[in-house]
N, C-alpha and C positions, 0 to 999 in steps of 0.2 A: 504494500500499499504506499509506503514511504517513497519508493521508487516512482510510483505513479504521480505522487504530489510533486516530486522534483521534476519529473518529465513535463507535467502540466505547467509548472512555473517557467521552465525553459521554453515550452511551446508558446506560452503567453508572450514572453519578451521577443521571441523570434517572429511571431505573427505581428506583433505591434511594430517591430522594426521594419518588417516587410511592408506593412500597410503604409508606414510613414515614407519609406523610400519610394514606394509606388506613387504615392501622392505628391511628393515634393521633388524627387529626382527625375522621374521619368518624363514629365508629370502626367499621370493618369488619375485625375482627381476622383472620378467615379469609381474606378476599380479600387483605389485607395480607401474610399469611403466604405465600400462594401467589405473590404478586409478589416477595417476598423470596427465595423458593426459586428463582424464575426469573432472578434476577440473574446467576448463573453462566453462563446460556445465552449471554450477551454474549461470554464467553470462548470458548465453543464455536464461535460464529459466526466469531470472528476467526481462530481456529486453522484451522477448516475452509476459510475463504476463503484463508488463506495457503497451505494445502496445495494447494488447487485451482489457485491462481495458479502455484505451482511446478510442479505436474504438467502444466499446460498450456504449459509452456515459458517462464514468466516468469522474468526474471533475478533470481536470488537477491540479496537486499540486506540490509543491517543492519536494515531495517524488518521482515523476516521474523523476525530474531532478537528484535526488540522484541515481536513477537506472542507468541513463546515465553516471553519474560520476563513479559509481562503475565499469561499463564496461570499461570506459576509463582508469581508474587506473589499473584495472586488466590486460588489454592488454598491457599497457605501462610498468607496474612494475611487472606483474605476474610472469614472469620467474625468475626475480631477487628475489622476495619474496619466491618462491618455493626453489630456490637455497640456500638462506639464511637459511630457515628452514631445508632444507635437510642437510646442513653442520653441523648444530648444533645437529640435531637428530642423524646423523651418528656418531658424536663425542661422544654423550652421551650414545647411546645404541649399537653401533657397533664398538666402539674403533677406529673410523675414525680419520683422521688428524685434527689438530686444524683448525677452520674456518679461511678463508682468510679475511683480513680486508682491507678496502680501504686505500689508502695513506693519511696521515695526513698533509704532508708538501710539499712545492715546486711545481714544474710544474705538477708533476703527480697528486697531490691533485687538482690543478686548472683544469686540464683536466677532472678528475673524476667529479668535481662539474658542469662543463659545460655539460658533458654527462647526468648527473642526471637532470639538468634543461631541457635539450632537451626531456628527458623522460616525465617530467612534462608537457611540452608543447604538446607532443604527446597525453598525457592523456586528456588534455583540448580540443584539436582539435577533438579527437574521441567523447568525451561527447557532444561537440557542434554539431558534425555531426549527432549523434544519436538524439539529441533534434530537429535538423532541419528535420530529417526524420520523427520523430513523428509528428511534426507540419504539414509537407506535407501530411502525411497519414490521419491525423485528418481532414485537410482541413479547419480549422477555427483558424486563427491566434489569434484572441481575446480570444478564449477559452483556448489556450495553453500557454498564457503569464505567468501564475503562475509557470509553471514547469521550466521556465528559471531563476527563482529567485536565485538559488544557484550559477549561473554562474558569477554574478557581484562580490561577495566576493572572489570567486575563481580567477577571473581575477586580483584582487588586490594582492592576495597571489602569483600569477604567476609572477607579476611584481617585487614584493619584492624579491622573490626567484631569479629572473634574476639578480637584482642588487647585491644581496649577492653572488651568484654563480660566476658571471663574475668579481666581485671585486677581486677574488683570481687570476685572469689572470693578472690584473694590479698590484696587490700587493700580491704575493704568500706568504703563511705562511712560516715562517722560523723555523728551528729546534732551540730548546732551548739550551742554553749553549754554 
């Protein structure tokens, strides 16, 4: 299962790079757009493979939890990651404008950090939902407990991220000088 996760991660970045190269280097914008739209299919393959493995009696493991996390993060942050990569690719290979950067100070920064935390929460909730679905479809809670293991440390990270992200609301960063 872990090999499949690594393979899907590699496939994600290869497909993204191919889509961006097609879009900005060739330039075949429509084909590039189709390839960009297909990037999330890697997540679908991973989740379906995880579910098939579990339904066929495979031993649930933290790797299945990682598959759910991968999907959650991709859904919550995928568009942002693709935009980030696209801006840099366009700048480097198609003489595009400089990439936009998030605000670093003040209320705008605090607002950005809150939105990022909400994305983080969304990713967590999606992963939890996928694991819940896996558990229901397997039909044996005891057998699926190991795949939930990654969620506890992630919950701690989510709480820490909340404290840091929302601290900027109470005490916004100030410009230097």
